[in-house]
Wavefront OBJ file of the C-alpha trace (Angstrom):
o trace
v -22.611 -3.419 -20.079
v -20.235 -6.007 -20.098
v -18.987 -7.445 -16.865
v -15.174 -6.295 -18.359
v -16.515 -2.709 -18.292
v -17.951 -2.746 -14.642
v -14.531 -4.180 -13.631
v -12.164 -1.980 -15.537
v -12.283 1.377 -13.598
v -11.565 -0.914 -9.995
v -8.664 -2.505 -11.458
v -6.302 0.348 -10.456
v -7.469 0.074 -6.978
v -7.385 -3.792 -6.962
v -3.637 -3.169 -7.630
v -3.176 -0.700 -4.837
v -4.597 -2.971 -2.600
v -2.937 -6.055 -3.310
v 0.643 -4.500 -3.624
v 0.068 -3.082 -0.122
v -0.750 -6.299 0.805
v 1.856 -8.078 -0.209
v 4.563 -5.458 -0.108
v 5.165 -5.955 -3.861
v 4.341 -4.722 -7.437
v 5.657 -8.225 -8.501
v 3.415 -10.093 -6.344
v 0.757 -7.931 -6.359
v -0.198 -7.515 -9.698
v 0.110 -11.474 -10.171
v -2.287 -12.175 -8.062
v -4.496 -9.443 -9.811
v -3.906 -11.028 -13.139
v -4.767 -14.369 -11.351
v -8.076 -13.067 -9.892
v -8.389 -11.639 -13.496
v -8.030 -15.116 -15.004
v -10.267 -16.813 -12.385
v -12.743 -14.610 -13.736
v -12.437 -14.710 -17.140
v -12.774 -18.972 -17.132
v -16.007 -19.068 -15.171
v -17.937 -15.506 -15.296
v -21.320 -17.157 -14.161
v -19.259 -17.911 -10.959
v -18.930 -14.216 -10.477
v -20.741 -12.848 -7.514
v -24.315 -11.162 -8.806
v -26.747 -8.650 -7.225
v -23.713 -6.813 -5.887
v -21.582 -4.280 -6.739
v -18.662 -5.204 -9.084
v -16.154 -3.617 -6.962
v -17.000 -5.847 -3.980
v -17.316 -8.574 -6.166
v -14.264 -8.288 -8.100
v -12.288 -8.108 -4.366
v -14.198 -11.193 -3.248
v -12.820 -13.028 -6.155
v -9.270 -11.587 -5.451
v -9.540 -12.677 -1.595
v -10.631 -16.342 -2.345
v -7.481 -16.499 -4.545
v -4.995 -14.618 -1.708
v -6.386 -17.344 0.705
v -5.994 -20.107 -1.796
v -2.415 -19.389 -2.321
v -1.561 -18.513 1.461
v -2.667 -21.920 2.241
v -0.243 -23.364 -0.684
v 2.606 -21.592 -0.103
v 3.192 -18.251 2.309
v 4.283 -15.940 -0.980
v 5.637 -16.716 -4.504
v 8.797 -16.928 -4.934
v 11.127 -14.164 -5.357
v 14.247 -13.197 -6.357
v 17.210 -11.149 -5.331
v 16.928 -8.976 -2.229
v 13.209 -8.773 -2.345
v 13.580 -12.304 -0.788
v 15.485 -11.116 1.892
v 12.454 -8.520 2.381
v 10.260 -11.202 2.547
v 11.781 -13.293 4.656
v 11.818 -10.451 7.123
v 8.428 -9.763 6.245
v 7.525 -13.299 7.101
v 8.864 -13.339 10.341
v 6.685 -10.258 11.035
v 3.759 -11.711 9.757
v 4.266 -14.437 13.057
v 3.524 -11.184 15.376
v 0.842 -9.360 13.390
v -2.311 -11.697 11.773
v -3.056 -11.524 8.191
v -6.614 -11.116 9.353
v -5.699 -7.665 10.551
v -3.547 -6.162 8.054
v -6.441 -7.429 5.366
v -9.144 -5.490 7.792
v -6.794 -2.448 8.162
v -6.050 -2.185 4.289
v -9.774 -2.504 3.426
v -11.314 -0.403 5.744
v -8.684 2.643 5.896
v -6.919 2.412 2.748
v -9.696 0.998 0.227
v -13.034 2.597 2.039
v -14.874 -0.311 2.515
v -17.265 -0.506 5.744
v -17.099 -2.970 8.032
v -19.951 -4.662 7.059
v -18.266 -5.009 3.284
v -15.247 -5.984 4.970
v -16.380 -8.418 6.936
v -18.161 -10.141 3.775
v -15.178 -9.786 1.738
v -13.148 -11.513 4.617
v -15.312 -13.828 5.466
v -15.798 -12.881 9.273
v -18.474 -11.647 11.685
v -19.036 -8.013 11.210
v -18.377 -7.454 14.878
v -14.388 -8.526 14.499
v -13.771 -6.140 11.832
v -13.305 -3.013 14.487
v -11.413 -5.574 16.621
v -8.952 -6.483 14.008
v -8.638 -2.943 12.592
v -7.249 -2.113 16.037
v -5.426 -4.777 16.469
v -3.543 -4.412 13.306
v -3.000 -0.702 14.138
v -1.608 -1.296 17.261
v 0.951 -4.047 16.589
v 2.561 -2.350 13.388
v 2.742 0.608 15.460
v 4.925 -1.331 18.076
v 7.108 -2.210 15.191
v 7.988 0.437 13.327
v 9.855 3.968 13.995
v 11.774 6.105 10.754
v 12.885 8.974 10.376
v 10.486 10.249 7.559
v 11.281 12.476 4.598
v 7.679 14.433 2.968
v 8.486 15.387 -0.284
v 5.009 18.022 -1.023
v 4.687 21.260 -2.266
v 1.505 22.382 -0.577
v 1.948 23.857 2.464
v -1.603 22.744 3.910
v -1.026 19.097 2.693
v 2.581 18.962 3.795
v 1.633 20.191 7.631
v -1.215 17.277 7.197
v 1.273 14.789 6.275
v 3.377 15.756 9.043
v 0.910 15.527 11.909
v 0.112 11.920 10.576
v 3.813 10.725 10.637
v 4.819 12.311 14.020
v 1.356 11.064 15.519
v 2.454 7.905 14.628
v 5.867 8.022 16.615
v 7.789 9.048 13.290
v 10.330 11.859 13.076
v 10.210 14.121 9.968
v 14.076 14.906 8.651
v 12.786 17.496 6.545
v 10.055 18.494 4.243
v 11.023 19.477 0.473
v 9.334 21.408 -2.537
v 11.062 20.700 -5.032
v 13.332 17.849 -6.907
v 17.132 19.159 -5.870
v 16.047 19.900 -2.563
v 14.191 16.876 -1.846
v 17.897 14.791 -2.892
v 19.898 17.669 -1.128
v 17.975 16.797 2.470
v 18.096 12.986 1.969
v 21.559 13.137 1.302
v 21.708 15.106 4.492
v 20.367 12.777 6.792
v 19.030 9.391 5.029
v 15.333 8.953 5.908
v 13.989 5.615 6.316
v 10.821 6.509 4.413
v 9.740 8.588 1.559
v 6.546 10.261 1.410
v 6.340 12.047 -2.083
v 3.657 14.203 -3.895
v 4.015 13.545 -7.358
v 4.072 17.164 -8.978
v 6.055 19.655 -7.244
v 6.636 23.545 -7.312
v 9.190 24.143 -9.594
v 7.537 21.938 -12.281
v 9.807 19.040 -11.173
v 8.710 15.767 -10.876
v 8.221 14.133 -7.382
v 9.061 10.635 -9.024
v 12.249 11.924 -10.430
v 13.459 13.152 -7.175
v 12.581 9.395 -6.010
v 14.459 7.806 -8.743
v 17.338 10.324 -7.511
v 17.197 9.295 -3.832
v 17.222 5.420 -4.695
v 20.092 5.449 -6.855
v 22.062 6.494 -3.893
v 20.661 4.005 -1.642
v 17.279 1.909 -0.862
v 14.043 3.219 1.353
v 10.542 2.366 1.311
v 8.474 5.137 -0.881
v 5.138 6.176 -0.638
v 3.974 7.977 -3.511
v 0.735 10.429 -2.810
v -1.538 11.647 -6.135
v -4.898 12.818 -7.378
v -4.804 10.528 -9.967
v -3.930 7.078 -9.227
v -5.084 5.592 -12.293
v -1.704 6.921 -13.913
v 0.272 5.001 -11.714
v -1.490 1.327 -11.319
v -1.877 0.317 -14.649
v 0.510 -2.904 -14.030
v 2.098 -1.993 -17.705
v 5.868 -0.643 -16.074
v 7.565 -0.447 -12.737
v 5.398 1.184 -10.600
v 4.998 2.832 -6.884
v 3.975 -0.390 -4.663
v 2.560 1.976 -2.173
v 0.109 5.017 -3.247
v -2.064 7.448 -1.497
v -4.944 8.906 -3.401
v -5.573 12.558 -2.862
v -7.769 13.869 -0.697
v -6.692 11.481 1.429
v -7.955 10.794 5.428
v -5.389 10.390 8.378
v -6.631 6.476 8.501
v -5.302 5.908 4.963
v -2.100 7.545 5.339
v -1.092 5.704 8.449
v -2.563 2.578 7.005
v -0.055 2.893 3.948
v 2.878 4.209 6.293
v 2.359 1.430 8.740
v 2.814 -1.488 5.657
v 5.502 0.149 3.649
v 7.573 0.402 7.053
v 6.207 -3.147 7.989
v 7.977 -4.265 4.436
v 11.362 -2.551 4.488
v 14.196 -4.957 6.439
v 16.110 -1.305 7.315
v 13.328 -0.346 9.274
v 12.999 -2.821 11.941
v 15.343 -6.225 11.439
v 13.700 -8.985 12.973
l 1 2 3 4 5 6 7 8 9 10 11 12 13 14 15 16 17 18 19 20 21 22 23 24 25 26 27 28 29 30 31 32 33 34 35 36 37 38 39 40 41 42 43 44 45 46 47 48 49 50 51 52 53 54 55 56 57 58 59 60 61 62 63 64 65 66 67 68 69 70 71 72 73 74 75 76 77 78 79 80 81 82 83 84 85 86 87 88 89 90 91 92 93 94 95 96 97 98 99 100 101 102 103 104 105 106 107 108 109 110 111 112 113 114 115 116 117 118 119 120 121 122 123 124 125 126 127 128 129 130 131 132 133 134 135 136 137 138 139 140 141 142 143 144 145 146 147 148 149 150 151 152 153 154 155 156 157 158 159 160 161 162 163 164 165 166 167 168 169 170 171 172 173 174 175 176 177 178 179 180 181 182 183 184 185 186 187 188 189 190 191 192 193 194 195 196 197 198 199 200 201 202 203 204 205 206 207 208 209 210 211 212 213 214 215 216 217 218 219 220 221 222 223 224 225 226 227 228 229 230 231 232 233 234 235 236 237 238 239 240 241 242 243 244 245 246 247 248 249 250 251 252 253 254 255 256 257 258 259 260 261 262 263 264 265 266
């Protein structure tokens, strides 16, 4: 099997990680493209005798750290520029290493030893870094959360995670129309949306309707992340894969709110 064939299944999940790390589909996908270009230019330098996914993320981290040394963030336009300025101010209070450790373990499912290798840090540091990230980000952000989910058990599970983090739930919608009505009745600071809803309507369409009214960070929840992480069109910045661990949801929520200017102005 060629190197490209080995890496292909892991690309959607690297996009998810890159987007969550940067808070932007555009920037995250740019780092992924740079990673792939680096691998194509020098395939002989790709780490051998390890899992292809680990090697892919390792090259990404080398690109990420190199770019951070050159410039905190790539140039962006419009409203995103303001969001990134606020995010940079928050980054002064939250160590980037801590956020990386949180995302790699909680969202991407790497173990402490794998995360330590990816980040180039001692294994004993990882648990401390994750705890630091959760503690600091939790203190920075509070929000009213709208949940769009038609499966009662999953909706209850999401609600428990949200409330455990100290946030409030404005409502739980099971259809597109109900989601829009709840959002209009009380503007949420975050939306957690399933893709397929009870009446065969789409959570994506519900979110589009809501975003037409006002800006709000969104996390999509789906059993088929590959369909929304192609990098070929406007897609979610934050995405949780079903079935999910509570730690995964918490990491995504923390990052989405971290990058949202409206939730906790600096």
